[in-house]
N, C-alpha and C positions, 0 to 999 in steps of 0.2 A: 521496484525499486528503483533508487533514487538513481539519475543519471548524469553522464559530466561527459564531454568534448574537449581535445587539447585543441587550443588556439590555431596550433600550426596544420591540424586537418582543414583549415577553412581559407577562403580567398579576403581580401581588400585588409582594410586599417582594423586593427584593435578594436576603435569602436565598431566597425561594422559588422566583427567577428561576434562580439560581446550580442548585438542586435540580433544578429538570424540567430544565435544558439538562444537564446530567449524564446522569440518567436516560434521557434522549432520544439520546445516544452522541455529541454534539456533546465534540470537541478543546477547546474554548477560548471566549472570550466576548469582547466590547466590552463594557465598564465606559461607561454612559451619566454623565452628570455626573450627573444630578437623581437618577438613582437612588444613586448615592452620597452626596450629598447627606440625602437625607430616611433612608440607615440611620445605625440605630445603631449598627452596626459601627467599628471605627478601619480606615482603612486595611490598617494589619499584620493585625486581625483576618479581612478581606475575602480579603488576600491567601493568609492561613492556609486559609480554607472554601474556597478555588477552589482548592488543594493538596491537602486532604483529598478533594476530589470530582474530582479528575483533568484540572483544567482550567487551562488558560493563558488570562493578560488579554492577548490581543493585540492590543488598542486602548482608548487611552482618547478619549474624544469628548465634545463638539466643540468645540474652539479657534475663535471666531469673531473676524472684521474686525481681523485683524492684520497687513495690508499695504497699500501704496500709500496711507498716513498721513500728514497733516503728521508732523512729526516732534516735537512734542510729544504728538500722540496716541498714536504707533508709541512712544515712552516709559514713557505707563498702558500701552500692551498688551505692551511686555518685563515692565513688572513684574508686571502677571496671569501672564505665561507662567514668571517666574521661580517663584514657587506654584504653579502648574500641576505643573513639572517636579520642584518636590522633590514634591508629593501623591502625582508615579507613581513617583519612586524608592521612596516608601515601598508604594507598592500592587505594585510589581513589572510594571509597563508596562514598554516599551519603546518601543513607537509612540505618537502623538500625531495625531488627524486637527483640521487645520486646515482650513476651510471658504474657497472665495471670498468677498470682504470685502461687505457690503449695507450697511455703514455710510454714510452719507450726507457723511461726512467723508471717505471713499474718491475718490483721483484718480484717473483713464484716464490710466493712467502705468506701462506693461511694467516699462520700465528701474528705477521707484522697486519697483514691486512685489517685483520679483527680489533687490533690494539689499536691501532689510528683509528676505522670507523668509530670503534667506542670512544674515542675522544673527540672524535669530530659530534658523535653523537650529545656527548655531556656539552658540547658548547651549543650545540641547536638548543638541548634542554632550557638552559640560562637565556633562552629568546624563547623559550615557549612553543618552541617546533620540534617537529618529528622526522628522523631522517627514513625513506624508503628508498632501499638497496636495490639496484634492478642489473641484471648479469644481462650483457649485450653480447650480440650472439656472434660477434667478432671482440669481444674482449680480449687484450691482451694476455692473462694469465686465468681469468673467470671470466666461463662465457655459457654458464648452463643455472639453468633455476636454482638445479638442487647444490650445487655448489654452493651457489652464494648464500642460499641459505644457511649450510655449513658452517659457513663465515659470520653470518647475523648471529647465528646460536650459540656457537663461540666467544663473541665478543661478550653477549649476554647485557645487554644496553637496555633499558625500559624504552629510550626512545628509537629504538633503532629495528627497524624491522626490514621485512622486504617488502618491493613491488614486482607484480607479475603480470608478465608483458605476451601476451598473444603470441605476436611475430616471432619473437625470440624464443620462445620455448617451441614451437611450431616449425618452426624455418630450419632449426637444428636436428630435427624429428626424435625430442627428447619424447618418453613417457609422461605425460600429462598426469598419472595417478599418482605419481608420488608427492604433488601440492596436497593431496588430504593429510599426508604426516605432519605437515605445517600445522600449529597453532593457529587458528584461525585469527585470534587478536594480533599476531605479526606479520599479518599481510596486512602491510597498512595499505596500499594502494594496489588495482587491477586497473590494467589498460588492454584493451583489446583492438583486433585491425584482424583483416583476411588479409589473403594476396592468392594470384593465379600461381598453381605448379609452375615453376621455372626453375631452370636449370642454368643458376648464374651465381655468381658472386653475392656472398648475402649481404652484403653493406650497399651495392649498388639494388640487390632488390628492395632490400628496405627502403632504402630514399626514395624510389621512385614507382613503386608499384604495390605498393598497402592499396587494400581497399576495404571497404566498411563490410562489418562480419554478413554472410549470404552470398555476397560477390565472389568470393575468392573459392578455392581448393581445400581451406585448411578446415577440420572439426573443431570450430570454436564452440559450438555449443558442446561438446564432448568435454573439452577445457575448462568451460565454465562449470558445469556441473559437479566436476573435481572441486573448483574453488569452493564452491557452495557449500560441500559437505566437509568442506575444512571448517568452516565456522565464519567463511569474512562476511561482514555485513558494512560495507562502505559501497562507493558508487562502482556503476557500470561505466567505465570512463572510453572513450575511442579516443587514439591517438593513433592517425595515419597520413602518413607520407606519400605522395600522390600529385603528379605533375600535372594529369587533369583536372584534381577537381581545384588544385592553388590555378586555377586560370579559369573556372566556373564561378558562379555566382553565387554570394556566400548562404544567402537566400534556399534556396532550393536544394544544395549540397545538405546546409543544417537538416533539410525536414528528411531528406534521404536518409542521413545520418539516422535520425531519431527512428526512423520506421524500422532502419535494419535492428537498432538493439530491440523493441519491441518484438519484432520477426523473432531474432534469438531466443530471447526469456520465451517465448508462447515454444521454439524447437526445445529448449534444454529444460522445459517443463516448468518455469518460474511466474510465467502469465498465463490469462486466458482471455484472451480477445475472442471477441466472434469469431466459432470455428470455418474454418473455409469453407464453403460450397463452389468448387469448381464447376464449373460449367461443360456441359454437356457435349455442346454443338455450336455454331456459329448459326444464328437465323438468319443476318444478315451483313452486307458489308455493302457501306453507304458510301457512293461517289460524288462529289460536288463538280458541277460543272458549270461555266459559265455558257456552253453552249452543248443542249443534249445532243444532238445529233452525230458528232462523231462515235460517241460511246455507245450510240441506241445502232446505229449500225453496226459496231464489233457486236453488242450483244445479240442481235438479229440472227446473223452471220453463223455466233455460235450456238444455235438455237433458243436462245429464250423468247418468252413473250411477252410484254408490255399486259402485266393482268391487271392492274388497279394502280389508282392516283390519290394521292393523300385528299381527302377531304376539304382542307384548308389551305394546304401548301405546295407549291411549283415541286411535287417530289411522285418522281413512278417506279411501282416497282415492279421489275422483271424478276420473271423465274422459268428456270428450265427443273425438272424435278424435285428436289430439295436446296438445291441452290438459289439464293436469292440476291436480287442487289438492286439498291434502292438508287434513283439519279435524279440529285436534287442541283435546281437550276435558281435557288432564291439568293443564299449567300454569296457566291460565287464571285470572286474579283477575275477578268477577262485576264491580267498578267501570270495568276496564280494557275489558269490553267486547268486541268482535270486532273483531282485528285482522292485519295484514299481516306475518306473524314474522319468514318464512324464503322463501328461495328459494332453487331447485334451478337450478345453471345448470348446461349441457352441455358438457363440455372436453375437448377433445382430449387432457390429457397433464394426469389431478386430480393424481397426486402433485408435478410439476414444476409446477402453479398454484399447489399449497398451499408446496412450496418459494418458489416468487418473495416470497408474500405475507408469509410469514416475514421473508426478506430488507428487505422494504420496510417490518418494523415491524408488521406482523399476522397477530399470532402465532395460530396455529391454536387453536381451543378446546376445552377439554378435555371429553369427553364419556362417558356410562357406557354400555357396548354389554354388551347379552346375549351370549353364547356363540351364535355363528352369524350376530349382527348384521354386516350388509355392511358395511366400513371406510371410514366415509363420512366426510372430511373438511370442517372447515367456518370461516369467519373471520369477522368480525364486522366490519359495515359501521359510520362512524361515525354513525349514527343506529340502534345495534344491531341493527338488521337482522341475520339469518346469512344467511352465501351457502356454501351447501356446491358444493364441485365432483363432479361426476356423471357418472356413462357407462353409460348408459343401451340395453341390447341390445347391449354394444359386447364381441366375445368376448377372454376372456383379462382384464378388467380386472370388477370390483366391482360388481353389477347393485343400486342400492338398493332395485329393487321386489320384491327376493326377499326382505325382511323382513314383506311383505305376503302375506295369504292369500285368496286371490281368495274373493268371496261369490258366484259363480254367475252374478251380474247381469254383461250385456254392454253396453259402450261402444258408443255411433254412433261410427262410423268417419268418416272423412273428412277429408284434409289439411288442408283449407283450416281448419279449428276446430284453434289453436293459440295461445296467449299473444302477441299482437301486441304489445304493452308494457305496463312497471307503471309506478305512479306514486308515489313515496314521500315522505311529507312531511319536511323538514330542521330538527332542532331550527334556532332564527335564527343562533344563532353557529355553525353548524358546514357551513353549503353550501357553501363553497369548501373547504373540508377535503375534505366528501363528492365534490365533481367530481374532485379530488386524486388521490383513493382508487381512487375507479373507473377514471380512466385510467393511473394508475401501477400498481396492483395487476391491475386486469383488465384491463386493454390495452383498454380501451372508450375513442373518439374523442371530447371533447364538442363539441358543437354549440354554433350562437350564444346566448346569453344571452336571454330573454323578461321582457319584464315583462306582465302579464297583469291587467286590471282587476279588482277582486272589489269587491261592495258596499260594504264597509267598509275598504279601502285597497286597497292593490296586493300581486300575487304575484310573485314571481320565480322563474323556470323555467328549468333546461337539461337537455335531456337529452342521455346519453350512449350511444354505438352500436357495434356492429360495424360493417366498412363494407360486408357484405351486408344488412344491417339484421335479423339474426337473432336479435339482441339488442339492445331497447330499453329503457333507463330514465329515468324523466322524473324530475328531481330536482326538486322546488318547495319553498319556503320564504317564510313571511308577511312584512307588513313590521316587522313588531314581535314579541317574546317572545312575547306575547298569543296570537300568531296559531300558536303551536309545533302545540296539536290544534284550534284550529278547522277547517282541511281535511284531510279523508277523502284515505284512502289509495285507489289503485283499479288494479283488473286489467282491462285492453285484451282484448279475446277477439276474435279473427283470422274473419271468415267470410265465403264470397264470393257471399252474399244479404243484406244487412243488414236487407231489409224481409220475408223469412219470417222470417230469426230472431226480430225485434222480433215481427209477429205470433205466434208460437209460443211467445214468453212471455208473451205479454200473453193469449194464452186460455188459458193453465196458470194464471192465476191471478197473475201475475210483475207489480208496479208499473212502469211505466216513467217517467221522470222526465218530467211536463210543460213542455211550451216556448210562451210567452208569446207569441200571434201576430200578434202584432207583429213578429215575426224573420221568419214567411214572409212578410209585407206586405213587408222589407225583402231576402227572398231574391230575389222575384220582377220586383222593380226591379234585379236587379244579375246575376241569368243567366236564361238562357231554357231549360225544361223541357219537356217532353213532355206532351202533354194528360194528365191528372190525378197525375202523377210530386210537382207541389210539394202538393197534396191529401194525397197518400198519407204524403210525410216530416210533414205537419201533422195528420193524422192518430194516425201513431205518436209524434213526438217526435223524428225524425229529421233531425240538423244534416247539413248540407254544405258543403263547402268545397273550393277547386283549388288547384293549382298548377301549373309550370311541366312538371309531369309526369303528372299525373294528378287526380283526383278522389277527394276522400275523403267518407262516409259513416258515422256514429255517431249512437248513441244511449245511453244511460245507463238503469243500473236507480238503485232508492232505497236507498240507505246502509243498510249491515246494520253496527251498530257504527259503527265507522272505516272501514270498506271497503263501497265500492261496487264493479259490475262496466259493463263499457264494450262494449257489442258495433260492431267497426269493420269496414267493408268499403275496401280499397285497390284502385284502378282505373288504371290506367298506371301505373305506379308512382310514384304520389304519395308522399312521400317526411316530409311535418307530422305535426302532430296537432292540428290545428282550430284553430289559437291563437286564430283570428279569431273562435272561436264560443266560447269560455272564458270571457270576461265575462257571458254570456246563462247558458251551464250554471252559471257560479256563483249566481248570481242565484236559480236555477231551483233550485239546491238550500237557498240559504239560506232560498226561501219554502215548503219543503218539511219545512226541518230539523226540526220536529217530528214531522215522521211517519214517521221512521226505522221501517226494520225490527229488531224485537231493541235 
């Protein structure tokens, strides 16, 4: 289907917004009036610019407070409308959005509203323009889509139809099934937006917290199905008011917007990009570092062995059980320290996974390969982390480990040792984009968003996982732009005996994160433990949590550059990540921040 985006959804000048929309693959735009008023271009120049970019102008908006008014007020509204319609003629826009009135002069009289909208539509028709009437969720007398449709139907003018907006419909809890009773030809326009589920004034909710479909909590796909069953054949258009988007670069935001519509169409059954092939596990986590010694010391203390060396690059493979960590000293700058730069994801269909990524605007990264190197494809997540689609020990498929030569060291076996989850810190303005990327491109399922108290603010956290938990990635972001680099990434390693693993690590000289005694006093009040159990946790800095499925025990190493390791033991099907313990862990990390390793 054709796609469109409101210029209010993007940051920058009107010219920058139009360029970003075109490059992201949109077919058209909604011109928001404020963007036109602030532009130095004439309406004719804007029209020509859109044509050059391959964009149609699908809607001009908004026109406000024009119906159910006293006659003198309505006369003034018609005077405004004449000017707007002449402007739209110059602009080349054929449909205008009229929002239900919030004017204190408006009266609760549907017959009057219908009569005045009919007169407005007659004036619009004289200019070759259609009027799309939309119910604002906070409209003074008309605030639901079905009420707006009744007024439009009563007016009975061919140039008057309705505009459906998913936010205004779903934020009020209206049942969208009734959309199917509206003739498709009378649905003049469809605007789409998602939003997190918040308990707040709907106007503030709308103006600041909308997001692209798939990033919030609304069933936008379900609404879209109802609209399509009604026979709508216009564009799918995004109208998103969001404080973060309006401070972010227009180009990446437009790509994120287009990706959201492609994913939405797939979810609604309207399009079929390459089917998702969710990853089945983590093949490796790659650390880039200017100095391998500190991270090698930590890995050695954790029981990892340096089992292989890349044949042509300064990359070592460290392994214990099914947990593999690559240590790359090639591209690192000393100022960047140690960071988690790439993740290898076990894929049932690496080529298919790469094809889906490209269909959802995540192109395969160009790579230099030496003769004989495994043809490993990778894409970049919004935070820059490279994600490789891997097939380890899979007959008939290239194995990335063939690029490595054995060192002769043997890795300890034990399937319990694997990567349990990865935690990736996101740029503050890309958190929602990252959630949508991992959901749409990788086929992971987003979990509920969690706010965690840090001593210097709040951290927002959201996990994306496979259904069986084979891949778990926790996306985190600080409360402000300055928090982008304040919180480290980490690799959580699963073991079947966290106490033994912690003891071994400490005995090998590895520093465990010390946890305040007050935490264990509180644990004693909340839970019952076997004799000596709590004292062991206190000694080793092990944290403890329970949910309705099982028990979670975990502890942390000190930070190496921007990375630390977590040892975790899940018993009985525990599904979380110890979020209740995160404030204690964060405070402890702040206390030892000056004592990082490397």
